[in-house]
ZASE-547074 format. One line per field, with one value per residue (C-alpha): x, y, z; residue in one letter. Coordinates in nm, 4 decimals, decimal comma, padded with zeros to 6 digits. Layout:
% ZASE-547074
x = (X/...)
y = (Y/...)
z = (Z/...)
aa = (a/...)
//
This chain:
% ZASE-547074
x = (00,9466/00,9968/00,6914/00,5830/00,5344/00,1652/-00,0033/-00,1673/00,1796/00,2835/-00,0095/00,0430/00,4151/00,3491/00,1057/00,3573/00,6306/00,4342/00,6232/00,5129/00,1648/-00,0462/-00,1392/-00,5075/-00,4479/-00,2154/-00,4700/-00,7427/-00,5164/-00,4126/-00,7709/-00,8875/-00,5834/-00,6171/-00,9974/-00,9708/-00,6437/-00,6242/-00,6667/-00,7302/-00,5114/-00,5713/-00,2760/-00,2556/-00,5833/-00,4375/-00,5539/-00,2860/-00,3409/-00,1693/-00,1341/-00,0018/00,1105/00,3238/00,4762/00,7816/00,7449/00,3861/00,4876/00,7703/00,5385/00,2685/00,5275/00,6963/00,3611/00,2347/00,5586/00,5285/00,1776/00,2611/00,6315/00,5342/00,3359/00,5098/00,5221/00,7120/00,7961/00,8721/00,8537/00,7473/00,8621/00,6369/00,8237/00,5481/00,5616/00,5127/00,7662/00,5810/00,7192/00,4720/00,5608/00,3871/00,3324/00,2164/00,0800/00,0929/-00,1621/-00,3358/-00,6533/-00,5402/-00,4308/-00,7560/-00,9526/-00,7465/-00,8020/-01,1739/-01,1336/-01,4099/-01,4104/-01,7710/-01,9357/-01,9508/-01,9966/-01,7061/-01,6957/-01,7062/-01,4228/-01,1798/-01,3294/-01,4575/-01,3165/-01,1706/-00,8179/-00,9219/-01,1621/-00,8770/-00,6474/-00,9062/-00,9708/-00,5948/-00,5626/-00,8502/-00,6847/-00,3510/-00,5240/-00,7312/-00,7408/-00,6450/-00,6499/-00,6084/-00,3284/-00,4397/-00,2768/-00,5804/-00,9287/-01,0814/-01,0694/-01,1410/-01,0576/-01,1854/-01,1601/-01,2765/-01,4056/-01,5725/-01,8477/-02,1499/-02,2379/-01,8826/-01,8769/-02,1905/-02,0380/-01,7167/-01,9179/-02,1024/-01,7700/-01,6938/-02,0083/-01,8900/-01,5736/-01,6452/-01,3721/-01,4525/-01,7792/-01,7543/-02,0174/-01,8911/-02,0932/-02,0993/-02,1243/-02,0887/-01,8142/-01,8132/-01,7758/-01,6585/-01,8105/-01,6462/-01,6643/-01,5642/-01,5362/-01,5280/-01,5306/-01,1855/-01,2787/-01,3929/-01,0696/-00,8676/-01,0763/-01,0048/-00,6285/-00,6438/-00,8631/-00,6185/-00,3169/-00,1572/-00,0478/00,2202/-00,0133/-00,2867/-00,0506/00,0717/-00,2886/-00,3809/-00,0706/-00,1475/-00,5095/-00,3916/-00,2339/-00,5739/-00,7979/-00,7222/-01,0437/-01,0218/-01,1377/-01,1734/-01,1850/-00,8541/-00,6817/-00,8257/-00,7071/-00,3581/-00,3292/-00,4597/-00,2199/00,0744/-00,0342/-00,0734/00,2739/00,4295/00,2548/00,3566/00,7223/00,7248/00,5680/00,8399/01,1160/00,9806/00,9555/01,3130/01,4418/01,2606/01,4231/01,7678/01,7093/01,6032/01,8920/02,1715/02,0611/02,0232/02,2890/02,5380/02,5124/02,7994/02,6572/02,4748/02,2795/02,1575/02,0689/01,8647/01,7023/01,5868/01,4175/01,2617/01,1311/00,9623/00,8211/00,6875/00,5305/00,3675/00,6607/00,7961/01,1659/01,1718/01,0134/01,2590/01,5471/01,4169/01,3771/01,7235/01,8721/01,7114/01,8555/02,2148/02,2043/02,3334/02,1729/02,0835/01,9217/01,6440/01,9091/02,1169/01,8144/01,7330/02,0929/02,0910/01,7587/01,9010/02,1996/01,9605/01,7650/02,0882/02,1791/01,8356/01,8829/02,2216/02,0909/01,7971/02,0077/01,7789/01,9275/01,8843)
y = (-02,7133/-02,3557/-02,1363/-01,9104/-01,5393/-01,4642/-01,1418/-01,1312/-01,1224/-00,8495/-00,6314/-00,6986/-00,6310/-00,3009/-00,2070/-00,2811/-00,0880/00,2376/00,5077/00,8120/00,6803/00,9120/00,7848/00,7880/00,5637/00,3369/00,2992/00,2060/-00,0452/-00,2131/-00,2142/-00,4184/-00,6476/-00,7318/-00,7684/-01,0251/-01,1996/-01,1657/-01,4527/-01,3738/-01,5437/-01,4874/-01,4988/-01,3751/-01,1841/-00,9958/-01,0039/-01,0995/-01,0948/-01,3385/-01,2555/-01,5090/-01,4739/-01,6626/-01,3382/-01,2079/-00,8539/-00,8281/-00,9552/-00,6992/-00,4216/-00,5065/-00,5352/-00,2017/-00,0256/-00,1247/-00,0017/00,3237/00,3872/00,2886/00,2524/00,1331/-00,1716/-00,5084/-00,6858/-00,9983/-01,1147/-01,4846/-01,7592/-02,1216/-02,3782/-02,6672/-02,9830/-03,1119/-03,1704/-02,8016/-02,6908/-02,3691/-02,0963/-01,8913/-01,5518/-01,4713/-01,1273/-01,1365/-00,8238/-00,8570/-00,6904/-00,5502/-00,4015/-00,0389/-00,0862/-00,2626/00,0270/00,2815/00,0911/00,0335/-00,3429/-00,5669/-00,9383/-00,9710/-00,6947/-00,6961/-00,3201/-00,1067/00,2056/00,5523/00,6529/00,4498/00,5042/00,8587/00,9756/00,8400/00,8166/00,6013/00,3918/00,3265/00,2298/-00,0013/-00,1845/-00,2113/-00,3763/-00,6123/-00,7182/-00,7719/-00,9935/-01,2205/-01,0885/-01,2586/-01,1693/-01,3834/-01,3139/-01,0540/-01,2742/-01,5040/-01,4300/-01,5289/-01,1962/-01,2433/-01,0497/-01,1453/-01,0768/-01,3481/-01,3287/-01,5686/-01,3229/-01,2650/-00,9383/-00,8084/-00,9058/-00,6968/-00,3954/-00,4342/-00,4460/-00,1257/00,0464/00,0355/00,2379/00,5162/00,5771/00,8960/00,9041/00,5730/00,3832/00,0250/-00,2449/-00,5826/-00,9016/-01,1479/-01,5272/-01,7966/-02,0504/-02,3341/-02,1642/-01,8261/-01,5229/-01,3862/-01,0271/-01,0364/-00,8637/-01,0372/-00,7411/-00,6248/-00,2557/-00,3034/-00,4835/-00,2027/00,0482/-00,1424/-00,1359/00,2405/00,2768/00,1027/00,2884/00,0001/00,2172/-00,0163/-00,3153/-00,1243/-00,0372/-00,3976/-00,5183/-00,2748/-00,3576/-00,7280/-00,6601/-00,4675/-00,7824/-00,9506/-00,6615/-00,4111/-00,2166/00,1394/00,1785/00,5259/00,3954/00,2132/00,5332/00,7258/00,4597/00,4490/00,8284/00,8324/00,5539/00,7459/01,0638/00,8816/00,7355/01,0754/01,2433/00,9639/00,9824/01,3632/01,3466/01,1091/01,3234/01,6395/01,4697/01,3448/01,6897/01,8505/01,5966/01,6727/02,0469/02,0050/01,7795/01,9003/02,2069/02,2270/02,5001/02,2472/02,0177/02,2148/02,1433/02,4378/02,2180/01,9846/02,2812/02,4431/02,1074/02,0776/02,4181/02,3464/02,0064/02,1642/02,4549/02,2501/01,9481/01,8055/01,8644/01,5636/01,4771/01,6345/01,9560/01,9748/01,9281/02,2147/02,4486/02,3578/02,4191/02,7651/02,8475/02,7626/02,8444/02,4999/02,1774/01,9510/01,6259/01,4226/01,1590/01,4162/01,5106/01,1474/01,0843/01,3838/01,2770/00,9282/01,0882/01,2892/00,9728/00,7948/01,0930/01,0785/00,7062/00,7744/01,0641/00,8626/00,5547/00,3213/-00,0222/-00,1378)
z = (-00,5303/-00,6471/-00,5960/-00,8803/-00,8214/-00,8720/-00,9761/-00,6318/-00,4755/-00,7207/-00,6087/-00,2375/-00,2462/-00,4214/-00,1434/00,1322/-00,0497/-00,0095/00,1784/00,3759/00,4562/00,6681/01,0145/00,9138/00,6114/00,8082/01,0888/00,8401/00,6638/00,9899/01,1151/00,8158/00,8162/01,1857/01,1634/00,8832/00,9631/01,3411/01,5849/01,9519/02,2111/02,5828/02,8200/03,1809/03,1442/02,8473/02,4858/02,2363/01,8602/01,6247/01,2539/01,0034/00,6417/00,3910/00,2618/00,4490/00,3102/00,4322/00,7769/00,8024/00,6827/00,9385/01,2160/01,1356/01,0788/01,4223/01,5792/01,3824/01,5153/01,8729/01,9609/02,3106/02,1981/02,2286/01,8926/01,7925/01,4404/01,4012/01,1397/01,1304/00,8732/00,7812/00,6889/00,4655/00,0925/00,0068/00,2712/00,3451/00,5696/00,7720/00,9164/01,2419/01,3939/01,7569/01,9258/02,3036/02,5327/02,2258/02,3810/02,3519/01,9901/01,9002/02,0496/01,8582/01,5324/01,6048/01,5635/01,6944/01,6184/01,7362/01,5335/01,1555/01,1352/01,0126/01,2360/01,0815/01,3142/01,1010/00,7499/00,6974/00,3619/00,0362/00,1800/00,4770/00,2670/00,0227/00,3108/00,4664/00,1395/00,0778/00,4206/00,3428/00,0175/00,1939/00,4499/00,2272/-00,1284/-00,4525/-00,8210/-01,1302/-01,3724/-01,6321/-01,8965/-01,8701/-01,9974/-01,6637/-01,4797/-01,1107/-00,7929/-00,4492/-00,0757/00,1660/00,5220/00,7654/00,8673/00,6452/00,8188/00,7880/00,4177/00,3625/00,5391/00,3417/00,0194/00,1156/00,1785/-00,1959/-00,2637/-00,0308/-00,2321/-00,4288/-00,6937/-00,8646/-00,8941/-00,7676/-00,7203/-00,5917/-00,5485/-00,2585/-00,2635/00,0020/-00,0608/00,1899/00,5316/00,3966/00,2271/-00,0846/-00,2121/-00,5777/-00,9164/-01,2526/-01,4908/-01,5977/-01,5725/-01,2125/-01,1227/-01,2789/-01,0832/-00,7621/-00,8199/-00,8722/-00,5640/-00,3281/-00,4701/-00,6638/-00,9584/-01,0993/-01,0727/-01,2530/-01,5385/-01,5610/-01,5606/-01,8388/-02,0435/-02,0341/-02,1180/-02,4242/-02,5665/-02,5505/-02,6333/-02,9092/-02,8780/-02,7540/-02,3971/-02,2485/-01,8933/-01,9450/-02,0548/-01,7611/-01,5165/-01,6684/-01,6511/-01,2946/-01,1936/-01,3441/-01,1680/-00,8342/-00,8694/-00,9540/-00,6587/-00,4178/-00,5250/-00,5016/-00,1539/-00,0350/-00,1859/-00,0202/00,3198/00,2868/00,1829/00,4768/00,7084/00,5592/00,5974/00,9620/01,0666/00,8398/00,6479/00,2707/00,2653/00,4039/00,1008/-00,0599/-00,4035/-00,5668/-00,8071/-00,5317/-00,3112/-00,5894/-00,6751/-00,3125/-00,3262/-00,6673/-00,5524/-00,2489/-00,4502/-00,7443/-00,5736/-00,8867/-01,1250/-01,3143/-01,3432/-01,6878/-01,5620/-01,2710/-01,5156/-01,7317/-01,4333/-01,3035/-01,6496/-01,6579/-01,3134/-01,4103/-01,7807/-01,8781/-01,9925/-01,7008/-01,8043/-01,6476/-01,5731/-01,3818/-01,1716/-01,1005/-00,9919/-00,7543/-00,6022/-00,5433/-00,3670/-00,1483/-00,0679/00,0329/00,2528/00,4183/00,4881/00,6496/00,8583/00,9856/01,0500/00,8567/00,7955/00,4354)
aa = (m/k/q/t/f/t/f/s/q/f/v/k/e/e/l/v/s/e/v/a/l/s/n/e/r/l/e/a/l/l/s/a/y/i/r/i/n/g/v/i/k/f/s/n/k/a/t/d/i/v/l/r/t/e/n/a/k/i/a/k/f/i/y/s/s/i/k/t/l/d/p/n/v/t/v/k/l/d/f/l/k/r/n/n/r/r/k/k/t/y/y/i/v/t/i/f/d/a/d/a/l/l/e/r/l/s/v/s/f/l/e/g/k/i/p/k/e/i/v/y/n/d/e/t/i/s/g/y/l/a/g/a/f/l/a/s/g/s/i/n/s/p/a/t/s/n/y/h/l/e/i/t/t/v/s/e/n/y/a/k/w/l/s/k/l/f/l/k/y/k/k/i/e/m/s/p/k/i/i/k/r/r/d/k/y/v/i/y/f/k/k/s/d/q/i/s/n/f/l/v/m/i/g/a/a/d/s/c/m/e/f/e/n/q/r/a/y/r/d/f/q/n/n/a/n/r/l/i/n/s/d/l/a/n/m/q/k/t/v/a/i/a/k/r/q/i/q/e/i/e/y/i/d/k/h/l/g/i/h/n/l/h/n/p/k/k/e/m/l/c/y/l/r/m/e/y/e/s/a/s/m/k/e/l/a/e/k/l/s/d/e/f/g/i/t/i/t/k/s/n/v/n/h/m/l/r/d/l/h/d/l/y/i/r/l/k/g/i/k/v)
//
């Protein structure tokens, strides 16, 4: 039976496609993911952690993120196929001898408290909540009128601390509710504006825009908060892309040298990209046109930046 691609999957796969995450944000994200999704397994007096997901991209992201933070840690990525009617495949990440990593990430499976060492500003709070959503979050399709986003956990105390974390985020006002559902505790939002705020908060810019676009089909009333969120999502996306491009150009300059590109337009584009961090593609095209006295289009700039990205991939030896 073919599985449908849900909006929850759309959001989660956007989160794991983020590039150039700071170590602080990555630590917070992994801390939440392991705290919610981790299962302790003792072997030879060592503490192993087992993480399971049905999403291959999430599994690969968690595996590579752990290796990025600590190249010396032993991590294994495996999969398990269930031969039942649904024929599910589970992807399993096992962290061996994980005590040092758990200490670094301030993960405690016994305490519900979320330590200040791991969440101390908006960036780390955003990362932590993104990790929590990756671990156990879900969101209804915005095409329906039943707006609902939730994160589940087995600990009541931890659910309360997670709920309080939303209130500490300074840029956007959030106020989730908690209910008990069978043996789990659910932190949830039902208002569409709050769900949109959450998507902006965790850095899911594309998902926020998709959510707002689908809402627009159902709701023609003007909504100032919707416009603010869409603008903020666009700005976040532009800044994130520019940050990645600058880091890649700096890597190229360090390992090859911009002057060795042997392409005056690409060389100048590199310097302009690093100088004007918040400039859009259109603005870069205009500045490049002024430098050379000819018309250089947004498409030309995009093509050159793709070439630079491909060069960065080759220099770093990343397998695609």
